[in-house]
C-alpha positions in Angstrom: 0.0 0.0 0.0 0.9 3.6 0.7 3.7 2.7 3.1 5.4 0.6 0.4 5.1 3.4 -2.2 6.9 5.8 0.2 9.6 3.2 0.9 8.5 2.6 4.5 7.8 -0.7 6.0 5.6 -1.3 9.0 6.0 -4.5 11.1 3.0 -6.8 10.6 4.1 -9.7 12.8 6.7 -10.7 15.4 9.4 -11.6 12.8 8.9 -8.3 11.0 9.3 -6.3 14.3 12.6 -8.0 14.9 13.9 -7.2 11.4 12.7 -3.6 11.7 14.6 -3.2 15.1 17.7 -4.8 13.7 18.0 -2.4 10.8 17.2 0.7 12.7 19.9 3.4 12.6 21.8 3.6 15.9 20.9 6.5 18.2 23.6 9.1 18.3 25.4 9.2 21.7 27.6 11.8 23.1 30.8 10.6 24.7 32.3 12.4 27.6 34.7 15.1 26.3 38.2 14.0 26.6 40.9 16.7 27.1 42.9 17.6 24.0 46.1 15.7 23.5 49.2 16.9 25.4 51.4 19.3 23.5 54.7 20.9 24.4 52.9 24.3 24.7 50.2 22.9 27.0 52.8 21.3 29.3 54.9 24.6 29.3 51.7 26.6 30.2 50.8 24.1 33.0 54.3 24.2 34.5 54.4 28.0 34.4 50.8 28.5 35.8 52.2 28.0 39.3 53.3 31.6 39.1 49.7 32.8 38.7 49.0 32.9 42.5 46.8 29.9 43.0 49.1 26.8 43.1 46.3 24.4 43.9 44.3 25.4 40.8 47.5 25.2 38.8 48.1 21.7 40.1 44.6 20.6 39.1 45.1 21.9 35.6 48.5 20.1 35.4 47.1 16.8 36.6 44.6 16.9 33.7 47.6 16.2 31.4 48.4 12.9 33.1 47.4 9.3 32.3 45.8 7.2 35.1 48.8 4.9 35.0 51.4 7.7 35.3 54.8 6.8 36.8 56.7 9.7 38.3 60.3 9.7 39.5 62.7 12.4 40.8 65.7 12.3 43.2 63.4 12.2 46.2 60.5 9.9 45.3 58.8 7.6 43.0 55.0 7.1 42.5 52.9 4.9 40.3 49.3 5.8 39.4 47.5 9.1 39.3 46.2 9.0 42.9 49.7 8.5 44.3 51.1 11.2 42.0 48.3 13.6 43.0 49.0 13.0 46.7 52.7 13.6 46.2 52.1 16.8 44.3 49.6 18.1 46.8 52.1 17.6 49.6 54.8 19.4 47.6 52.5 22.3 46.7 51.6 22.7 50.4 55.3 22.8 51.4 56.5 25.1 48.6 55.6 28.7 49.3 55.8 31.2 46.4 56.3 28.3 43.9 57.4 29.4 40.4 58.5 27.3 37.5 60.3 29.0 34.6 60.6 26.8 31.5 63.8 27.8 29.7 63.3 25.6 26.7 61.7 22.4 25.5 61.5 19.9 22.7 59.1 17.3 21.4 59.8 14.3 19.2 57.0 11.8 18.7 55.7 10.7 22.1 58.5 12.3 24.1 58.8 15.8 25.5 61.8 17.3 27.3 61.7 20.5 29.3 64.5 22.4 30.9 63.3 24.5 33.8 64.2 26.4 37.0 61.9 26.0 40.0 61.9 28.5 42.8 60.1 28.3 46.1 60.5 28.8 49.8 60.3 25.4 51.7 57.8 25.6 54.6 58.9 28.3 57.0 62.5 28.6 55.7 63.6 32.2 55.4 65.4 31.6 52.1 64.1 30.5 48.7 65.5 27.5 46.9 66.2 27.5 43.2 66.4 24.1 41.5 67.5 23.7 37.8 66.3 20.6 36.2 65.0 18.7 33.2 61.7 16.8 32.8 61.5 13.8 30.5 57.9 13.1 29.7 56.6 10.1 27.7 53.0 10.1 26.3 50.4 7.4 25.8 46.9 8.0 24.5 47.6 11.7 24.3 48.5 12.0 28.1 51.7 11.9 30.1 52.3 8.3 31.3 55.9 8.6 32.4 57.4 11.7 34.1 61.1 11.7 35.1 62.7 14.8 36.7 66.5 15.1 36.7 68.0 17.7 39.1 71.0 17.8 41.5 69.7 17.3 45.0 73.0 18.1 46.8 73.7 21.3 44.9 70.1 22.5 45.4 70.3 22.0 49.1 73.8 23.4 49.4 73.0 26.5 47.5 70.0 27.3 49.6 71.7 27.3 53.0 74.1 30.3 53.3 77.0 28.7 55.2 76.6 25.5 53.2 76.7 27.5 49.9 80.1 28.9 50.7 81.4 25.4 51.7 79.9 23.9 48.5 81.6 26.5 46.3 84.9 25.9 48.0 84.5 22.1 47.6 83.7 22.5 43.9 86.7 24.8 43.5 89.0 22.2 45.0 87.5 19.5 42.7 87.8 21.6 39.6 
């Protein structure tokens, strides 16, 4: 009848209903929005955002760049998984007063990012600030950071931040040179 002339088909029996359901176009679904893939520029902005006055907000933005299986390592600690990394970073942000990260330069090749940076902060109630020069080696998976390794000199950073130790450290380096 009319339905066939219009190219439509109405189910007349149980078998026809099953065939009609099987050939129906899928309903469009909206997937949750995933963050855009990590880029060198996004990482640099996230590192440098700690200078904006709200380190906890900066940390939350930074954490959005990390994979749930992230492995982090620096001279003081190693963590595995986003919850452990988050906990370690929250502890650091609480300790580090006036935290600033200046990214001097960076490079990306494939799924690897390198950043050279200087981090400045005042630890806890210490009267003097600490400046740490370092490099971050980041590896990406699924558009997110899955491996983050920081390289920096723990001894020099500590020695340079304590006035009497700084003089002794410079003298020792002079003797060794």
